[in-house]
DOTORMI-291226 format. One record per atom (N, C-alpha, C): atom name; y, z, x; residue in one letter. Coordinates in Angstrom, 3 decimals. Layout:
<nodes>
CA  Y  Z  X  a
...
</nodes>
This chain:
<nodes>
N  42.377  12.820  121.865  m
CA  43.369  12.332  120.916  m
C  44.138  11.113  121.490  m
N  44.250  10.068  120.702  t
CA  45.050  8.930  121.130  t
C  46.493  9.314  121.374  t
N  47.032  8.950  122.529  k
CA  48.438  9.189  122.832  k
C  49.187  7.885  122.744  k
N  50.335  7.913  122.047  i
CA  51.188  6.705  121.929  i
C  52.438  6.911  122.773  i
N  52.557  6.147  123.834  k
CA  53.726  6.191  124.693  k
C  54.861  5.417  124.014  k
N  56.032  6.047  123.871  c
CA  57.091  5.415  123.166  c
C  58.457  5.568  123.886  c
N  59.358  4.714  123.519  s
CA  60.734  4.783  124.006  s
C  61.710  4.587  122.855  s
N  62.945  5.037  123.034  i
CA  63.943  4.892  121.946  i
C  65.108  4.059  122.506  i
N  65.582  3.136  121.670  v
CA  66.741  2.291  122.098  v
C  67.802  2.385  120.969  v
N  68.944  2.905  121.252  d
CA  69.985  2.999  120.243  d
C  71.340  3.233  121.000  d
N  72.410  2.576  120.587  d
CA  73.700  2.746  121.290  d
C  74.423  3.943  120.775  d
N  73.873  4.700  119.802  e
CA  74.468  5.894  119.312  e
C  73.693  7.087  119.945  e
N  74.340  7.882  120.838  p
CA  73.636  8.981  121.493  p
C  73.032  9.988  120.493  p
N  73.727  10.277  119.427  l
CA  73.186  11.241  118.461  l
C  71.914  10.749  117.807  l
N  71.857  9.425  117.519  a
CA  70.657  8.819  116.956  a
C  69.491  8.935  117.895  a
N  69.752  8.714  119.190  v
CA  68.705  8.844  120.226  v
C  68.139  10.242  120.276  v
N  69.060  11.202  120.339  e
CA  68.598  12.589  120.432  e
C  67.866  13.036  119.195  e
N  68.258  12.562  118.044  l
CA  67.624  12.913  116.782  l
C  66.135  12.421  116.822  l
N  65.972  11.168  117.160  l
CA  64.580  10.621  117.166  l
C  63.747  11.297  118.315  l
N  64.409  11.579  119.449  a
CA  63.699  12.293  120.525  a
C  63.201  13.651  120.042  a
N  64.042  14.360  119.292  s
CA  63.600  15.640  118.767  s
C  62.457  15.509  117.802  s
N  62.390  14.419  117.017  y
CA  61.301  14.166  116.102  y
C  59.999  13.918  116.945  y
N  60.148  13.101  117.992  v
CA  58.973  12.765  118.808  v
C  58.278  13.987  119.360  v
N  59.134  14.963  119.812  k
CA  58.584  16.172  120.427  k
C  57.778  17.022  119.458  k
N  57.960  16.781  118.187  k
CA  57.233  17.555  117.174  k
C  55.824  17.001  116.899  k
N  55.533  15.772  117.360  i
CA  54.361  15.089  116.952  i
C  53.391  15.063  118.159  i
N  52.242  15.722  118.082  p
CA  51.369  15.882  119.195  p
C  50.849  14.576  119.851  p
N  50.689  13.545  119.040  f
CA  50.127  12.322  119.628  f
C  51.200  11.347  120.135  f
N  52.435  11.749  120.075  m
CA  53.529  10.901  120.570  m
C  53.974  11.404  121.941  m
N  54.279  10.482  122.876  e
CA  54.749  10.848  124.223  e
C  56.001  10.029  124.521  e
N  57.150  10.687  124.647  l
CA  58.430  10.016  124.893  l
C  58.512  9.643  126.393  l
N  58.662  8.349  126.664  v
CA  58.717  7.856  128.014  v
C  60.111  7.532  128.467  v
N  60.954  6.990  127.522  g
CA  62.262  6.600  127.924  g
C  63.256  6.632  126.767  g
N  64.554  6.785  127.078  k
CA  65.661  6.724  126.161  k
C  66.712  5.783  126.703  k
N  67.175  4.816  125.879  y
CA  68.097  3.832  126.371  y
C  69.233  3.666  125.378  y
N  70.435  3.445  125.945  s
CA  71.630  3.247  125.073  s
C  71.998  1.820  124.859  s
N  71.265  0.899  125.498  n
CA  71.525  -0.520  125.303  n
C  70.274  -1.296  125.551  n
N  70.183  -2.526  125.005  a
CA  68.962  -3.315  125.039  a
C  68.688  -3.866  126.457  a
N  69.709  -4.111  127.230  t
CA  69.529  -4.625  128.593  t
C  68.745  -3.633  129.452  t
N  69.220  -2.355  129.446  d
CA  68.528  -1.327  130.168  d
C  67.077  -1.103  129.654  d
N  66.965  -1.216  128.316  a
CA  65.640  -0.996  127.737  a
C  64.666  -2.080  128.216  a
N  65.162  -3.313  128.248  l
CA  64.262  -4.424  128.719  l
C  63.773  -4.180  130.145  l
N  64.686  -3.744  131.034  r
CA  64.241  -3.436  132.393  r
C  63.288  -2.307  132.420  r
N  63.609  -1.235  131.621  g
CA  62.728  -0.052  131.641  g
C  61.358  -0.313  131.071  g
N  61.319  -1.060  129.990  v
CA  59.998  -1.308  129.404  v
C  59.167  -2.265  130.223  v
N  59.874  -3.168  130.954  t
CA  59.158  -4.103  131.876  t
C  58.525  -3.321  133.011  t
N  59.266  -2.398  133.591  d
CA  58.791  -1.580  134.712  d
C  57.808  -0.513  134.284  d
N  58.047  0.024  133.115  n
CA  57.222  1.140  132.637  n
C  56.824  0.862  131.187  n
N  55.803  0.052  130.959  p
CA  55.422  -0.401  129.637  p
C  55.136  0.777  128.656  p
N  55.424  0.545  127.401  v
CA  55.159  1.569  126.351  v
C  54.379  0.888  125.249  v
N  53.741  1.742  124.429  d
CA  53.006  1.215  123.279  d
C  53.955  0.902  122.124  d
N  54.959  1.740  121.959  l
CA  55.791  1.684  120.755  l
C  57.257  1.831  121.105  l
N  58.122  0.997  120.526  l
CA  59.540  1.080  120.765  l
C  60.295  1.293  119.455  l
N  61.032  2.402  119.408  f
CA  61.925  2.643  118.258  f
C  63.236  1.922  118.602  f
N  63.554  0.889  117.889  l
CA  64.553  -0.048  118.301  l
C  65.590  -0.254  117.266  l
N  66.866  0.114  117.598  d
CA  68.019  -0.187  116.756  d
C  68.266  -1.687  116.799  d
N  68.776  -2.208  115.659  i
CA  68.999  -3.640  115.588  i
C  70.392  -4.037  115.994  i
N  71.390  -3.365  115.486  q
CA  72.748  -3.789  115.729  q
C  73.325  -3.069  116.939  q
N  73.331  -3.824  118.074  m
CA  73.844  -3.254  119.348  m
C  74.644  -4.329  120.020  m
N  75.628  -3.952  120.902  p
CA  76.459  -4.949  121.555  p
C  75.661  -5.726  122.582  p
N  76.171  -6.942  122.938  e
CA  75.657  -7.845  123.960  e
C  74.284  -8.399  123.590  e
N  73.280  -7.563  123.577  l
CA  71.915  -8.009  123.205  l
C  71.438  -7.096  122.065  l
N  71.171  -7.719  120.898  n
CA  70.790  -6.862  119.734  n
C  69.273  -6.638  119.751  n
N  68.876  -5.835  118.784  g
CA  67.445  -5.429  118.778  g
C  66.522  -6.575  118.419  g
N  66.922  -7.466  117.526  m
CA  66.083  -8.619  117.173  m
C  65.851  -9.506  118.398  m
N  66.941  -9.716  119.149  e
CA  66.857  -10.541  120.361  e
C  65.940  -9.908  121.416  e
N  66.118  -8.599  121.575  l
CA  65.241  -7.871  122.531  l
C  63.790  -7.924  122.162  l
N  63.512  -7.762  120.827  s
CA  62.102  -7.790  120.384  s
C  61.367  -9.029  120.719  s
N  62.059  -10.105  120.903  r
CA  61.424  -11.377  121.241  r
C  61.188  -11.512  122.710  r
N  61.712  -10.607  123.557  m
CA  61.508  -10.581  124.970  m
C  60.442  -9.593  125.471  m
N  59.963  -8.759  124.567  l
CA  59.111  -7.658  124.964  l
C  57.679  -8.184  125.175  l
N  56.860  -7.440  125.957  p
CA  55.451  -7.788  126.076  p
C  54.744  -7.742  124.737  p
N  53.713  -8.563  124.559  e
CA  53.011  -8.597  123.269  e
C  52.388  -7.270  122.938  e
N  52.073  -6.520  123.973  s
CA  51.351  -5.212  123.750  s
C  52.306  -4.151  123.192  s
N  53.597  -4.403  123.254  t
CA  54.632  -3.395  122.807  t
C  54.897  -3.655  121.347  t
N  54.596  -2.674  120.527  r
CA  54.870  -2.759  119.083  r
C  56.207  -2.119  118.781  r
N  56.782  -2.489  117.635  i
CA  58.163  -2.119  117.312  i
C  58.266  -1.407  115.986  i
N  59.127  -0.392  115.968  v
CA  59.588  0.211  114.700  v
C  61.101  0.022  114.707  v
N  61.627  -0.795  113.856  f
CA  63.081  -1.009  113.843  f
C  63.756  0.169  113.111  f
N  64.937  0.496  113.645  t
CA  65.759  1.528  113.051  t
C  67.177  0.941  112.827  t
N  67.689  1.013  111.670  t
CA  68.995  0.413  111.411  t
C  69.620  0.983  110.146  t
N  70.967  0.828  110.033  a
CA  71.617  1.256  108.841  a
C  71.733  0.136  107.823  a
N  71.250  -1.038  108.166  f
CA  71.467  -2.221  107.347  f
C  70.159  -2.773  106.805  f
N  69.995  -2.673  105.515  e
CA  68.749  -2.998  104.830  e
C  68.397  -4.503  104.865  e
N  69.454  -5.319  105.073  q
CA  69.201  -6.775  105.016  q
C  68.314  -7.240  106.178  q
N  68.140  -6.398  107.188  y
CA  67.306  -6.844  108.329  y
C  65.807  -6.662  108.096  y
N  65.458  -6.089  106.970  a
CA  64.063  -5.752  106.732  a
C  63.136  -7.000  106.761  a
N  63.608  -8.152  106.179  l
CA  62.800  -9.322  106.161  l
C  62.606  -9.873  107.592  l
N  63.651  -9.841  108.426  d
CA  63.555  -10.299  109.794  d
C  62.552  -9.412  110.557  d
N  62.582  -8.120  110.253  g
CA  61.656  -7.203  110.912  g
C  60.237  -7.543  110.554  g
N  59.944  -7.928  109.342  y
CA  58.606  -8.295  108.894  y
C  58.144  -9.546  109.611  y
N  59.093  -10.517  109.752  r
CA  58.756  -11.798  110.431  r
C  58.334  -11.579  111.876  r
N  58.944  -10.550  112.545  i
CA  58.639  -10.275  113.930  i
C  57.385  -9.444  114.012  i
N  56.842  -9.039  112.897  n
CA  55.600  -8.250  112.844  n
C  55.852  -6.832  113.343  n
N  56.957  -6.228  112.989  a
CA  57.207  -4.895  113.313  a
C  56.218  -3.965  112.584  a
N  55.832  -2.874  113.167  l
CA  54.923  -1.951  112.492  l
C  55.571  -1.272  111.325  l
N  56.898  -1.035  111.436  d
CA  57.612  -0.410  110.354  d
C  59.105  -0.681  110.491  d
N  59.847  -0.286  109.485  y
CA  61.290  -0.492  109.391  y
C  61.898  0.745  108.805  y
N  62.706  1.489  109.577  l
CA  63.286  2.752  109.093  l
C  64.777  2.568  108.853  l
N  65.238  2.962  107.703  l
CA  66.614  2.843  107.317  l
C  67.345  4.180  107.582  l
N  68.413  4.082  108.349  k
CA  69.219  5.313  108.645  k
C  69.962  5.795  107.388  k
N  70.201  7.086  107.255  p
CA  69.738  8.182  108.162  p
C  68.283  8.417  108.050  p
N  67.629  8.597  109.188  i
CA  66.167  8.740  109.237  i
C  65.788  10.198  109.160  i
N  64.971  10.572  108.171  t
CA  64.536  11.933  108.017  t
C  63.190  12.130  108.833  t
N  62.891  13.338  109.090  y
CA  61.641  13.610  109.846  y
C  60.376  13.205  109.082  y
N  60.281  13.453  107.743  p
CA  59.081  12.978  107.031  p
C  58.911  11.453  107.108  p
N  60.023  10.739  107.000  t
CA  59.952  9.299  107.067  t
C  59.496  8.816  108.480  t
N  60.067  9.504  109.491  f
CA  59.734  9.166  110.866  f
C  58.229  9.454  111.098  f
N  57.761  10.634  110.651  l
CA  56.362  11.001  110.820  l
C  55.429  10.008  110.131  l
N  55.812  9.530  108.978  e
CA  55.009  8.565  108.267  e
C  54.861  7.260  109.071  e
N  55.952  6.827  109.703  a
CA  55.920  5.655  110.600  a
C  55.022  5.867  111.764  a
N  55.063  7.072  112.371  c
CA  54.261  7.349  113.522  c
C  52.764  7.413  113.143  c
N  52.447  7.946  111.986  n
CA  51.058  7.963  111.511  n
C  50.511  6.568  111.256  n
N  51.416  5.681  110.743  k
CA  51.024  4.312  110.549  k
C  50.747  3.642  111.905  k
N  51.581  3.955  112.879  a
CA  51.436  3.394  114.260  a
C  50.084  3.920  114.829  a
N  49.800  5.184  114.635  l
CA  48.542  5.757  115.152  l
C  47.331  5.043  114.575  l
N  47.335  4.792  113.316  k
CA  46.213  4.045  112.685  k
C  46.081  2.656  113.297  k
N  47.233  2.017  113.518  w
CA  47.200  0.663  114.082  w
C  46.644  0.649  115.480  w
N  47.086  1.570  116.336  f
CA  46.594  1.626  117.683  f
C  45.172  2.051  117.805  f
N  44.741  2.988  116.925  n
CA  43.319  3.345  116.937  n
C  42.422  2.177  116.609  n
N  42.793  1.397  115.611  l
CA  42.028  0.203  115.268  l
C  42.013  -0.803  116.398  l
N  43.184  -1.018  116.987  t
CA  43.288  -1.990  118.117  t
C  42.446  -1.585  119.287  t
N  42.559  -0.294  119.654  r
CA  41.834  0.209  120.859  r
C  40.350  0.218  120.615  r
N  39.944  0.511  119.414  q
CA  38.489  0.467  119.133  q
C  37.949  -0.936  119.312  q
N  38.765  -1.898  118.875  s
CA  38.334  -3.313  119.013  s
C  38.274  -3.716  120.469  s
N  39.308  -3.310  121.237  e
CA  39.373  -3.687  122.666  e
C  38.249  -3.000  123.466  e
N  37.855  -1.814  123.046  n
CA  36.822  -1.035  123.774  n
C  35.428  -1.538  123.500  n
N  35.303  -2.343  122.404  a
CA  33.968  -2.781  122.033  a
C  33.602  -4.013  122.895  a
N  33.467  -3.801  124.161  s
CA  33.169  -4.927  125.108  s
C  31.694  -5.353  125.025  s
N  30.796  -4.438  124.675  e
CA  29.431  -4.752  124.558  e
C  29.116  -5.243  123.157  e
N  28.234  -6.213  123.022  p
CA  27.890  -6.717  121.667  p
C  27.335  -5.587  120.824  p
N  27.812  -5.505  119.613  q
CA  27.371  -4.421  118.690  q
C  26.099  -4.784  118.018  q
N  25.176  -3.828  118.010  t
CA  23.900  -4.082  117.357  t
C  24.087  -4.114  115.829  t
N  25.130  -3.440  115.354  e
CA  25.411  -3.450  113.894  e
C  26.816  -4.003  113.700  e
N  26.953  -5.113  112.964  e
CA  28.250  -5.683  112.788  e
C  29.070  -4.852  111.791  e
N  30.375  -4.900  111.968  v
CA  31.254  -4.258  111.004  v
C  31.154  -4.978  109.684  v
N  31.407  -4.289  108.571  d
CA  31.320  -4.891  107.294  d
C  32.674  -5.059  106.658  d
N  33.762  -4.725  107.379  s
CA  35.102  -4.909  106.856  s
C  36.089  -5.045  108.006  s
N  37.302  -5.501  107.659  i
CA  38.362  -5.617  108.655  i
C  39.639  -5.009  108.030  i
N  40.573  -4.658  108.865  f
CA  41.886  -4.190  108.418  f
C  42.876  -5.259  108.786  f
N  43.748  -5.597  107.802  v
CA  44.882  -6.489  108.088  v
C  46.123  -5.935  107.538  v
N  47.262  -6.313  108.194  k
CA  48.577  -5.839  107.793  k
C  49.102  -6.765  106.741  k
N  49.556  -6.231  105.584  s
CA  50.131  -7.038  104.559  s
C  51.247  -6.267  103.881  s
N  52.433  -6.715  103.952  e
CA  53.611  -6.065  103.333  e
C  53.739  -4.618  103.786  e
N  53.719  -4.382  105.050  y
CA  53.889  -3.090  105.695  y
C  52.743  -2.148  105.437  y
N  51.653  -2.640  104.866  k
CA  50.466  -1.784  104.657  k
C  49.275  -2.345  105.415  k
N  48.329  -1.458  105.777  l
CA  47.085  -1.891  106.314  l
C  46.060  -1.933  105.230  l
N  45.466  -3.082  105.003  l
CA  44.500  -3.231  103.931  l
C  43.130  -3.410  104.514  l
N  42.119  -2.729  103.921  q
CA  40.719  -2.938  104.321  q
C  40.097  -3.956  103.406  q
N  39.550  -5.006  104.060  i
CA  38.916  -6.049  103.242  i
C  37.438  -6.172  103.644  i
N  36.568  -6.089  102.691  k
CA  35.163  -6.245  102.966  k
C  34.817  -7.729  103.294  k
N  33.996  -7.905  104.369  l
CA  33.705  -9.240  104.764  l
C  32.914  -9.995  103.681  l
N  32.144  -9.265  102.887  d
CA  31.380  -9.891  101.802  d
C  32.286  -10.477  100.734  d
N  33.527  -10.012  100.647  d
CA  34.464  -10.467  99.610  d
C  35.208  -11.742  100.035  d
N  35.288  -12.011  101.371  i
CA  36.110  -13.173  101.859  i
C  35.375  -14.463  101.611  i
N  36.074  -15.420  100.951  r
CA  35.569  -16.761  100.749  r
C  36.018  -17.673  101.853  r
N  37.396  -17.740  102.050  y
CA  37.905  -18.536  103.133  y
C  39.334  -18.058  103.496  y
N  39.790  -18.509  104.656  v
CA  41.089  -18.153  105.144  v
C  41.888  -19.437  105.439  v
N  43.127  -19.438  104.989  e
CA  43.983  -20.604  105.228  e
C  45.147  -20.202  106.122  e
N  45.421  -20.974  107.174  g
CA  46.485  -20.683  108.083  g
C  47.757  -21.475  107.739  g
N  48.892  -20.779  107.723  l
CA  50.205  -21.425  107.421  l
C  51.146  -20.935  108.485  l
N  51.313  -21.716  109.562  k
CA  52.236  -21.347  110.685  k
C  51.878  -19.995  111.192  k
N  52.782  -19.000  110.995  d
CA  52.571  -17.662  111.526  d
C  51.883  -16.733  110.553  d
N  51.459  -17.251  109.398  y
CA  50.785  -16.449  108.398  y
C  49.368  -16.902  108.121  y
N  48.553  -16.065  107.561  v
CA  47.291  -16.479  107.024  v
C  47.184  -16.000  105.591  v
N  46.445  -16.815  104.777  k
CA  46.144  -16.408  103.405  k
C  44.627  -16.139  103.339  k
N  44.279  -14.988  102.929  i
CA  42.826  -14.590  102.870  i
C  42.424  -14.634  101.377  i
N  41.553  -15.516  101.073  y
CA  41.067  -15.665  99.674  y
C  39.761  -14.915  99.478  y
N  39.744  -13.967  98.505  t
CA  38.596  -13.144  98.291  t
C  37.998  -13.359  96.917  t
N  36.815  -12.771  96.755  e
CA  36.143  -12.851  95.456  e
C  36.776  -11.972  94.420  e
N  37.447  -10.899  94.893  q
CA  37.901  -9.841  94.010  q
C  39.273  -10.174  93.408  q
N  40.041  -11.071  93.989  s
CA  41.377  -11.279  93.518  s
C  41.711  -12.738  93.352  s
N  42.418  -13.091  92.261  p
CA  42.787  -14.541  92.077  p
C  43.919  -14.926  93.026  p
N  44.597  -13.945  93.593  r
CA  45.700  -14.259  94.504  r
C  45.314  -13.889  95.958  r
N  45.699  -14.723  96.919  p
CA  45.312  -14.472  98.292  p
C  46.084  -13.285  98.871  p
N  45.522  -12.699  99.923  i
CA  46.198  -11.600  100.658  i
C  46.947  -12.318  101.815  i
N  48.271  -12.086  101.880  l
CA  49.124  -12.700  102.875  l
C  49.310  -11.739  104.075  l
N  49.045  -12.238  105.275  s
CA  49.157  -11.400  106.458  s
C  49.853  -12.173  107.565  s
N  50.738  -11.487  108.291  l
CA  51.471  -12.102  109.382  l
C  50.633  -12.070  110.649  l
N  49.870  -13.165  110.894  m
CA  49.079  -13.340  112.109  m
C  48.717  -14.795  112.247  m
N  48.322  -15.246  113.411  n
CA  47.896  -16.627  113.520  n
C  46.386  -16.774  113.343  n
N  45.979  -18.031  113.277  m
CA  44.562  -18.311  112.962  m
C  43.626  -17.852  114.099  m
N  44.162  -17.948  115.326  k
CA  43.324  -17.543  116.482  k
C  42.994  -16.072  116.388  k
N  43.994  -15.224  116.057  a
CA  43.767  -13.797  115.874  a
C  42.794  -13.516  114.751  a
N  42.965  -14.258  113.640  m
CA  42.085  -14.097  112.500  m
C  40.624  -14.470  112.853  m
N  40.498  -15.558  113.577  e
CA  39.146  -15.990  113.948  e
C  38.483  -14.963  114.900  e
N  39.219  -14.317  115.712  q
CA  38.677  -13.316  116.628  q
C  38.228  -12.081  115.858  q
N  38.911  -11.771  114.750  m
CA  38.548  -10.623  113.936  m
C  37.225  -10.760  113.162  m
N  36.955  -12.021  112.778  l
CA  35.818  -12.308  111.905  l
C  34.560  -12.603  112.775  l
N  33.415  -11.977  112.489  p
CA  32.237  -12.210  113.254  p
C  31.738  -13.681  113.120  p
N  31.461  -14.296  114.250  a
CA  31.008  -15.726  114.262  a
C  29.699  -15.939  113.557  a
N  28.921  -14.907  113.442  s
CA  27.608  -15.030  112.712  s
C  27.802  -15.220  111.247  s
N  29.012  -14.879  110.759  r
CA  29.238  -14.974  109.314  r
C  30.323  -15.943  108.908  r
N  31.219  -16.271  109.867  f
CA  32.338  -17.143  109.550  f
C  32.462  -18.252  110.564  f
N  33.018  -19.357  110.202  m
CA  33.203  -20.462  111.142  m
C  34.496  -21.184  110.807  m
N  35.137  -21.634  111.874  r
CA  36.412  -22.411  111.703  r
C  35.978  -23.885  111.535  r
N  36.465  -24.499  110.443  v
CA  36.044  -25.863  110.127  v
C  37.265  -26.813  110.219  v
N  38.451  -26.247  110.439  h
CA  39.687  -27.047  110.495  h
C  40.702  -26.166  111.189  h
N  41.699  -26.756  111.778  r
CA  42.723  -25.922  112.400  r
C  43.436  -25.004  111.433  r
N  43.307  -25.307  110.152  s
CA  43.970  -24.465  109.127  s
C  43.012  -23.680  108.222  s
N  41.700  -23.779  108.561  f
CA  40.738  -23.110  107.599  f
C  39.556  -22.440  108.383  f
N  39.262  -21.294  107.914  i
CA  37.994  -20.541  108.313  i
C  37.229  -20.296  107.028  i
N  35.930  -20.513  107.033  v
CA  35.144  -20.266  105.803  v
C  34.047  -19.310  106.071  v
N  33.621  -18.630  105.036  s
CA  32.427  -17.787  105.052  s
C  31.224  -18.660  104.932  s
N  30.300  -18.581  105.879  k
CA  29.106  -19.443  105.849  k
C  28.288  -19.207  104.595  k
N  28.174  -17.953  104.210  e
CA  27.372  -17.600  103.020  e
C  27.974  -18.032  101.702  e
N  29.293  -18.295  101.694  k
CA  29.940  -18.685  100.440  k
C  30.000  -20.164  100.216  k
N  29.493  -20.957  101.178  i
CA  29.505  -22.384  101.000  i
C  28.391  -22.769  99.992  i
N  28.769  -23.327  98.886  r
CA  27.869  -23.714  97.834  r
C  27.783  -25.251  97.645  r
N  28.850  -25.939  98.015  e
CA  28.910  -27.379  97.722  e
C  29.696  -28.092  98.803  e
N  29.210  -29.270  99.192  i
CA  29.921  -30.124  100.152  i
C  30.037  -31.479  99.528  i
N  31.253  -31.958  99.384  d
CA  31.473  -33.248  98.679  d
C  32.252  -34.145  99.572  d
N  31.561  -35.245  100.017  r
CA  32.213  -36.273  100.889  r
C  32.940  -35.666  102.078  r
N  32.178  -34.819  102.750  g
CA  32.718  -34.217  103.997  g
C  33.707  -33.121  103.773  g
N  33.788  -32.576  102.588  r
CA  34.746  -31.497  102.328  r
C  33.927  -30.342  101.642  r
N  34.329  -29.109  102.012  i
CA  33.733  -27.912  101.412  i
C  34.456  -27.602  100.130  i
N  33.688  -27.350  99.041  v
CA  34.289  -27.170  97.705  v
C  34.211  -25.707  97.345  v
N  35.390  -25.137  97.092  f
CA  35.493  -23.756  96.500  f
C  36.221  -23.902  95.173  f
N  35.465  -24.078  94.094  g
CA  36.059  -24.264  92.781  g
C  36.859  -25.568  92.794  g
N  38.158  -25.497  92.535  d
CA  38.954  -26.711  92.525  d
C  39.696  -26.935  93.885  d
N  39.268  -26.149  94.895  v
CA  39.846  -26.334  96.243  v
C  38.877  -27.078  97.122  v
N  39.398  -28.115  97.810  y
CA  38.599  -28.893  98.741  y
C  39.086  -28.695  100.152  y
N  38.224  -28.176  101.000  i
CA  38.591  -27.848  102.346  i
C  38.019  -28.926  103.323  i
N  38.891  -29.586  104.054  p
CA  38.474  -30.679  104.942  p
C  37.785  -30.114  106.162  p
N  36.943  -30.926  106.757  i
CA  36.313  -30.590  108.049  i
C  37.077  -31.350  109.145  i
N  37.683  -30.700  110.056  g
CA  38.408  -31.310  111.110  g
C  37.536  -32.029  112.076  g
N  38.027  -33.089  112.663  d
CA  37.205  -33.924  113.597  d
C  36.619  -33.096  114.731  d
N  37.395  -32.187  115.297  s
CA  36.897  -31.392  116.429  s
C  35.944  -30.285  116.017  s
N  35.746  -30.114  114.707  y
CA  34.849  -29.072  114.253  y
C  33.618  -29.690  113.558  y
N  33.526  -30.990  113.417  k
CA  32.463  -31.617  112.686  k
C  31.059  -31.411  113.322  k
N  30.988  -31.537  114.660  a
CA  29.701  -31.350  115.327  a
C  29.155  -29.962  115.061  a
N  29.963  -28.925  115.229  a
CA  29.478  -27.559  115.044  a
C  29.076  -27.333  113.560  a
N  29.866  -27.927  112.650  f
CA  29.554  -27.708  111.243  f
C  28.280  -28.474  110.869  f
N  28.079  -29.618  111.374  q
CA  26.841  -30.357  111.102  q
C  25.618  -29.641  111.662  q
N  25.778  -29.069  112.840  a
CA  24.696  -28.289  113.451  a
C  24.362  -27.053  112.602  a
N  25.406  -26.424  112.009  f
CA  25.195  -25.307  111.131  f
C  24.423  -25.715  109.893  f
N  24.828  -26.815  109.289  i
CA  24.165  -27.322  108.095  i
C  22.699  -27.689  108.386  i
N  22.519  -28.296  109.578  a
CA  21.139  -28.678  109.959  a
C  20.272  -27.485  110.107  a
N  20.828  -26.333  110.642  s
CA  20.050  -25.128  110.849  s
C  19.644  -24.476  109.510  s
N  20.343  -24.817  108.430  r
CA  20.043  -24.224  107.128  r
C  19.263  -25.208  106.274  r
N  18.966  -26.392  106.745  s
CA  18.235  -27.392  105.965  s
C  16.757  -27.233  106.101  s
</nodes>
């Protein structure tokens, strides 16, 4: 069974003990540390890394949002707060979940199950060090606090917008929005089926039907070929000619 190492950060002792009691009820959760302020938590997590941090937002001196930006990339966050207005900020930081106080056990368990799914997917990907004889036919992406499964056959192209990507599929007129960068998206998609043609675009090789004056045409959308990607793209076209 996957074990998720976690710590709790909250300046309210009762809140810490409540969440600690919840953690003890869940077999796949392992409580590593409890902290009453963000400064101690930063030292503790640096010395003893955890997978998941239950993090209060409003704390003195160093608040939860500030702390979240100092944590190792491998540490995921579930924000806990009494103030709903922080939800959007939590999404921007790519928190796994956002729990509004008072936190009930069913709500907490739901967040832990979501974290378990996330870590299982991530660890499966990391453990696949050997080339797979059979490629995956779908990927999971996070969108609006949900994990969505998208079939690779459905993806036409991906557009990068700063910290977000838009995934355009055959099945929906509207793109799927996910908080990740293009490099992460490129690593998720098999190179045998997808290629990056511009710093802002990844396309499905099999979905390319028309090229007009150096641009890939998807309906009324024209995707440019970046200078640094032209050689690889021309080699791909030549291999299909």
